[in-house]
C-alpha positions in Angstrom: -38.4 -22.2 35.3 -35.7 -22.0 38.0 -33.0 -21.2 35.4 -35.2 -18.3 34.1 -35.7 -17.1 37.7 -32.0 -17.3 38.4 -31.2 -15.2 35.4 -33.8 -12.6 36.5 -32.3 -12.5 39.9 -28.8 -12.0 38.6 -27.1 -15.4 39.1 -27.3 -18.0 41.8 -30.1 -17.1 44.3 -30.5 -18.3 47.8 -33.3 -20.9 47.8 -35.4 -21.6 50.9 -37.0 -25.0 51.1 -38.7 -27.2 53.6 -37.5 -30.6 54.9 -40.2 -33.1 53.7 -42.8 -33.7 56.4 -46.0 -35.8 56.5 -45.8 -36.8 52.8 -44.9 -33.4 51.4 -42.9 -33.0 48.2 -39.3 -33.9 48.9 -37.2 -31.1 47.3 -33.8 -32.4 48.5 -32.8 -33.9 45.2 -33.7 -30.7 43.3 -31.9 -28.6 45.9 -28.7 -30.7 45.7 -28.7 -30.3 41.9 -29.1 -26.5 42.3 -26.3 -26.4 44.9 -24.1 -28.1 42.2 -25.0 -25.2 39.9 -23.9 -22.6 42.3 -27.2 -21.8 44.2 -27.2 -21.6 47.9 -29.9 -23.1 50.1 -31.5 -22.5 53.5 -34.0 -24.2 55.7 -36.7 -22.5 57.9 -36.4 -22.2 61.6 -39.4 -21.6 63.9 -38.1 -18.9 66.2 -41.4 -18.5 68.1 -45.1 -19.1 67.6 -47.0 -16.4 65.7 -43.8 -15.1 64.1 -42.3 -15.2 60.7 -39.8 -17.9 59.9 -36.0 -17.3 60.0 -33.7 -19.2 57.7 -30.3 -20.8 58.2 -27.9 -22.1 55.4 -28.1 -25.7 54.5 -25.9 -28.2 52.6 -26.1 -32.0 52.7 -23.5 -31.9 55.6 -25.3 -29.3 57.8 -26.0 -30.6 61.3 -29.7 -30.9 61.9 -31.9 -31.5 65.0 -35.7 -32.0 65.2 -37.5 -28.8 66.1 -40.7 -28.6 68.2 -42.7 -30.2 65.3 -40.1 -33.0 64.7 -38.8 -31.4 61.5 -35.0 -31.5 61.0 -33.7 -27.9 61.3 -30.2 -26.5 61.2 -28.8 -26.2 64.7 -26.4 -23.3 64.1 -25.5 -20.6 61.7 -26.3 -17.0 60.9 -29.8 -16.2 59.7 -30.0 -15.5 56.0 -32.7 -14.1 53.6 -34.0 -16.4 50.8 -34.7 -14.9 47.4 -36.8 -17.9 46.3 -39.0 -20.1 48.5 -40.3 -23.6 47.7 -43.4 -23.8 49.9 -45.2 -27.1 50.4 -48.9 -27.4 49.7 -51.7 -29.2 51.4 -54.1 -27.5 49.1 -54.0 -24.7 46.4 -56.7 -23.0 44.4 -56.6 -21.4 40.9 -55.6 -18.0 42.3 -52.5 -19.6 43.9 -53.7 -19.3 47.5 -52.5 -22.3 49.5 -53.3 -24.1 52.6 -50.5 -25.5 54.7 -50.8 -27.0 58.2 -52.5 -23.9 59.6 -49.7 -22.2 61.5 -49.6 -19.2 59.1 -45.8 -19.2 59.2 -45.3 -18.8 55.4 -47.9 -16.0 55.1 -46.2 -14.1 57.9 -42.8 -14.8 56.4 -43.8 -13.5 52.9 -45.4 -10.4 54.5 -42.3 -9.8 56.7 -39.9 -10.2 53.8 -41.9 -7.8 51.6 -42.2 -5.3 54.5 -38.4 -5.4 54.8 -37.9 -4.8 51.1 -36.9 -8.4 50.3 -39.4 -9.6 47.7 -39.1 -13.4 47.7 -40.5 -15.4 44.8 -42.9 -17.9 46.3 -43.2 -21.2 44.5 -45.8 -23.7 45.9 -44.7 -27.3 45.4 -47.0 -30.3 45.8 -49.1 -32.8 44.1 -51.9 -32.2 41.5 -54.4 -33.8 43.8 -53.9 -30.8 46.2 -55.9 -28.6 43.8 -59.2 -27.4 45.2 -61.9 -25.0 43.9 -61.3 -22.4 46.6 -59.1 -22.2 49.7 -61.2 -19.4 51.1 -58.2 -17.1 51.8 -58.4 -14.6 54.6 -57.0 -11.0 54.5 -53.6 -12.2 55.9 -53.1 -15.0 53.3 -50.5 -14.4 50.6 -50.8 -15.8 47.1 -47.9 -17.8 45.6 -46.1 -16.6 42.5 -46.1 -20.1 40.9 -47.4 -23.5 41.6 -45.5 -26.6 40.5 -46.9 -30.2 40.6 -46.1 -33.4 38.7 -48.2 -31.9 35.8 -46.1 -28.8 35.4 -46.2 -25.2 36.6 -48.7 -22.4 36.6 -48.2 -18.8 37.5 
């Protein structure tokens, strides 16, 4: 799926991903393989509560420090715009609405990127046991473009 997506985006896109936290899917191995294929990667930075996320470039040698949630975050670098986002799931429904940890950061980020004319492909990553009948999305919730679990992908 990522190869097809890269071809649609015209080459090696910038991939935003999350450092694994509280048992979430650990994308670092995948991201390192994509870096070797020419992709670039970035990690989210919480700039302020109730705001969208910003992203800084990441490589395996990027200096990181725990943020206010204890999640390793790049300590320096210009902010960049991801074209593809791997977004962790706590729960997801058949319409590809997700539940995270309740901060609304990714919904705000997807909305802000779209408003700025930067449509990011949102891929939810998690485990099949995260599927639920309905996440009861609110008007601010943004659906994912795809969901990937150990059973495969859906879109």
